[in-house]
Steps between C-alpha positions, in 0.01 A plus 500: 500500500809510282622842385555623147802721422519767232832632354486846346873589529754358270736259664606140569307222674728223620498203731676544829524166673134401540349843465484775235683828482392795284773749413436844349672829489194672659465271798823306531454135618172363626452145624162340428382187688394240253291298742207736481555616141205468264575651156771734373409778258786649304403852371854616415830392348615204705782250502472157648662159456422126507599469864211732588264323264580163666421642841176654382400175334569307825264728687237528221542872439381642171664803337293728276675742258362835369659736247547876505140552407378280783402240248519136621779316313502159671543293806750251647267217601691253715473124447171391647521355846145371524500297180197277440480292185139428581405867499683568176327207328164635632573855377579368152189278503278791591660724243456249222137415588292792365212470749729450800713801380187706448359422844816662661517781240137598553556500880796732463309752289199467728722593798691781323179663358323479829787675673494762222124541570570543873752774427236691306242446773736627757562829310133531388413505872752787546348743254649372172218439255588168339164325535452467120840330467423270792183386321688438180761287686228307671342422165833398348579277804182301438660366177801359661349167626373416146835545314642197334841627383788712622470761223132548568567531874787749448270700276256556789791569738631761253161672487471498883841668531425745225188605688691506821792724363239741351408626840851545643486864417200525731664304786829683482488851650791637302454635149622205292440401137442131514267343244638148436762252606823518289801280560837437339571784551247690713395833345426710805563518878196290590592218267856514622379481859270208423780303329738556786258409783357204307851364456570534874185299566609243240832448677331473837282223355808325365662511839193337655475229223862412578393412854254236364515198269346675205700552183495872401529429127185291462192723491129477415372852405815641337679283243827343625796626302877527500678731744200584715334370819142499360336352812599826676302690246197278577505543874595868481181578312301433817722716724567795271171679585571480875879546507589696188202703405400608851863592566507713186183680589627566853845631386341740248216622718740575783739669258782263594544450130454785255630608154820608680561128584578433134758624251290711270743524214500114481118501438454407870653160445749549782405504873733696727689307763303671775167412338598135452612476864166646610304247297692195621481619867123546474454163329701315763306674773175385333631149464581483871155624596292224662132419487276248673459210259139390489575130440822458696363714780838661566689802389704461176704755305407616152814333377399170655171516308710443190655188653152373599393543136778275393397237756143516380612434147703203606199347688298549182759327286514203744121473500473586864288823476362700207697824445318816604684823424580763759234768520512812707253450794567809705 
């Protein structure tokens, strides 16, 4: 598996022959092999040049940029190497045909809401009383197959998440005040944490899409728009309960992340460098964890599950096999 690199110290990333060198006052020069490089995450002030960009493009390495507040600002997405005009045409066709689009969109929400339900079932079995909310989500999920439009579908999705978020105070062992999801900007430490971890999952999905023939700007659940890879948002919906939410619960319940992990006088908008490093390390460890795939009958990593989801969508678009979303089975 390729390795992702995170840069927290200010410095310079430059090309050195056919490899990469990172120079910083804190650590001096460090050579990084590009052959096994997955994604680069820049969490600091960084200088780079076109020679480096050309090398990264040659090897298909994406760079993701975050600002001082750990907010995602954008990505360098290299020219696609696995271009397929046929797949692009099919993506556009399925987006423009309401029933074809709804079939995929409903499947995405079915998978995402099921994985949310499984999270609640997990914690309900460990002494957290969330049975009432589980029943509410089950009832809401029954409406998903009958939806005929995106707004209606997203309405049920919003109610499912509202119910889900309402029990986070029960799941999290720390004394936190979290009642609803607030973005742009987040209004407390939990919302800041959700935004940061969700963004990491989003970029992981983007990196996996790049390794397939899918176009990341043509989506089915979320509306395509300028300056965003909306297909990443679609696929990330399925994996956020497994990768983002479970990670957040674990970090908080093991006290790896606390109020001290945020800058209080900035309304908890800013994660400390140490907290950010802890989060990315734990997420990468989770992504490298392997499980026995029940269909492939072999061990695959959590990260490869994302790639498999892309392949399943391609098969659906080509009419080879109907798309069935990833659902937690263990």
